[in-house]
Structure formats: structure tokens, C-alpha cells
PyMOL commands that place a pseudoatom at each C-alpha (Angstrom):
pseudoatom trace, name=CA, resn=MET, resi=1, chain=A, elem=C, hetatm=0, pos=[17.028, 9.046, -3.002]
pseudoatom trace, name=CA, resn=VAL, resi=2, chain=A, elem=C, hetatm=0, pos=[18.163, 6.924, -0.267]
pseudoatom trace, name=CA, resn=SER, resi=3, chain=A, elem=C, hetatm=0, pos=[16.027, 4.557, 1.845]
pseudoatom trace, name=CA, resn=SER, resi=4, chain=A, elem=C, hetatm=0, pos=[17.205, 2.916, 4.849]
pseudoatom trace, name=CA, resn=PRO, resi=5, chain=A, elem=C, hetatm=0, pos=[16.220, -0.281, 7.015]
pseudoatom trace, name=CA, resn=ALA, resi=6, chain=A, elem=C, hetatm=0, pos=[12.917, 0.332, 8.165]
pseudoatom trace, name=CA, resn=LEU, resi=7, chain=A, elem=C, hetatm=0, pos=[10.435, -2.318, 9.546]
pseudoatom trace, name=CA, resn=SER, resi=8, chain=A, elem=C, hetatm=0, pos=[7.572, -2.393, 6.698]
pseudoatom trace, name=CA, resn=LEU, resi=9, chain=A, elem=C, hetatm=0, pos=[8.167, -1.346, 3.371]
pseudoatom trace, name=CA, resn=ASP, resi=10, chain=A, elem=C, hetatm=0, pos=[5.106, 0.370, 3.097]
pseudoatom trace, name=CA, resn=ARG, resi=11, chain=A, elem=C, hetatm=0, pos=[5.783, 3.731, 2.904]
pseudoatom trace, name=CA, resn=LEU, resi=12, chain=A, elem=C, hetatm=0, pos=[5.059, 7.615, 2.620]
pseudoatom trace, name=CA, resn=ARG, resi=13, chain=A, elem=C, hetatm=0, pos=[7.565, 9.614, 0.633]
pseudoatom trace, name=CA, resn=ILE, resi=14, chain=A, elem=C, hetatm=0, pos=[8.036, 12.990, 2.165]
pseudoatom trace, name=CA, resn=GLU, resi=15, chain=A, elem=C, hetatm=0, pos=[8.688, 15.982, -0.218]
pseudoatom trace, name=CA, resn=TYR, resi=16, chain=A, elem=C, hetatm=0, pos=[10.005, 19.019, 1.266]
pseudoatom trace, name=CA, resn=GLY, resi=17, chain=A, elem=C, hetatm=0, pos=[12.069, 22.243, 0.233]
pseudoatom trace, name=CA, resn=SER, resi=18, chain=A, elem=C, hetatm=0, pos=[14.227, 21.849, -2.895]
pseudoatom trace, name=CA, resn=GLY, resi=19, chain=A, elem=C, hetatm=0, pos=[14.062, 18.404, -4.155]
pseudoatom trace, name=CA, resn=LYS, resi=20, chain=A, elem=C, hetatm=0, pos=[14.546, 16.851, -0.902]
pseudoatom trace, name=CA, resn=VAL, resi=21, chain=A, elem=C, hetatm=0, pos=[12.780, 13.774, 0.157]
pseudoatom trace, name=CA, resn=VAL, resi=22, chain=A, elem=C, hetatm=0, pos=[12.872, 11.232, 3.339]
pseudoatom trace, name=CA, resn=LEU, resi=23, chain=A, elem=C, hetatm=0, pos=[11.327, 8.206, 3.512]
pseudoatom trace, name=CA, resn=VAL, resi=24, chain=A, elem=C, hetatm=0, pos=[9.396, 7.303, 7.341]
pseudoatom trace, name=CA, resn=SER, resi=25, chain=A, elem=C, hetatm=0, pos=[7.726, 4.169, 7.833]
pseudoatom trace, name=CA, resn=PRO, resi=26, chain=A, elem=C, hetatm=0, pos=[4.772, 4.866, 10.160]
pseudoatom trace, name=CA, resn=HIS, resi=27, chain=A, elem=C, hetatm=0, pos=[3.339, 2.483, 12.759]
pseudoatom trace, name=CA, resn=ASP, resi=28, chain=A, elem=C, hetatm=0, pos=[0.155, 3.927, 12.510]
pseudoatom trace, name=CA, resn=GLN, resi=29, chain=A, elem=C, hetatm=0, pos=[-0.088, 5.935, 9.086]
pseudoatom trace, name=CA, resn=ASP, resi=30, chain=A, elem=C, hetatm=0, pos=[-3.789, 7.473, 9.375]
pseudoatom trace, name=CA, resn=SER, resi=31, chain=A, elem=C, hetatm=0, pos=[-3.138, 8.898, 12.789]
pseudoatom trace, name=CA, resn=PHE, resi=32, chain=A, elem=C, hetatm=0, pos=[0.359, 10.323, 10.949]
pseudoatom trace, name=CA, resn=LEU, resi=33, chain=A, elem=C, hetatm=0, pos=[-1.237, 11.880, 8.208]
pseudoatom trace, name=CA, resn=THR, resi=34, chain=A, elem=C, hetatm=0, pos=[-3.646, 13.376, 10.212]
pseudoatom trace, name=CA, resn=ALA, resi=35, chain=A, elem=C, hetatm=0, pos=[-1.705, 15.161, 12.373]
pseudoatom trace, name=CA, resn=LEU, resi=36, chain=A, elem=C, hetatm=0, pos=[0.551, 15.873, 9.216]
pseudoatom trace, name=CA, resn=GLY, resi=37, chain=A, elem=C, hetatm=0, pos=[-1.756, 17.760, 7.961]
pseudoatom trace, name=CA, resn=LYS, resi=38, chain=A, elem=C, hetatm=0, pos=[-3.005, 19.469, 11.198]
pseudoatom trace, name=CA, resn=GLY, resi=39, chain=A, elem=C, hetatm=0, pos=[0.522, 20.970, 11.059]
pseudoatom trace, name=CA, resn=ALA, resi=40, chain=A, elem=C, hetatm=0, pos=[0.177, 22.179, 7.834]
pseudoatom trace, name=CA, resn=HIS, resi=41, chain=A, elem=C, hetatm=0, pos=[-2.801, 23.847, 8.769]
pseudoatom trace, name=CA, resn=ALA, resi=42, chain=A, elem=C, hetatm=0, pos=[-1.535, 26.213, 11.509]
pseudoatom trace, name=CA, resn=ALA, resi=43, chain=A, elem=C, hetatm=0, pos=[1.301, 26.849, 9.942]
for i in range(1, 43): cmd.bond("trace and resi %d" % i, "trace and resi %d" % (i + 1))
show_as sticks, trace
zoom trace
């Protein structure tokens, strides 16, 4: 896993595909997770 510079150390780890990982640091984690969940249900 590769980390990148971010303003926050409070990051979310998203695993997708075959062993792929991305770290994100959204400003509003609750809204981000809600939007992510809505997208998952639409797929």
C-alpha cells in the first residue's frame, strides 16, 4: 500500500478489484460514506 500526503491522518481505506487499495481523507466522512453507500446500492 502506498500512502500519499494528506491534511489528515484520519483516512479511510477502500479495497476494490483484485487486491487494489486506495486511502482517502474526505472532509466530511459521514457524507462521503453515505454517498458511497448510495452508489453501491445503485450498482
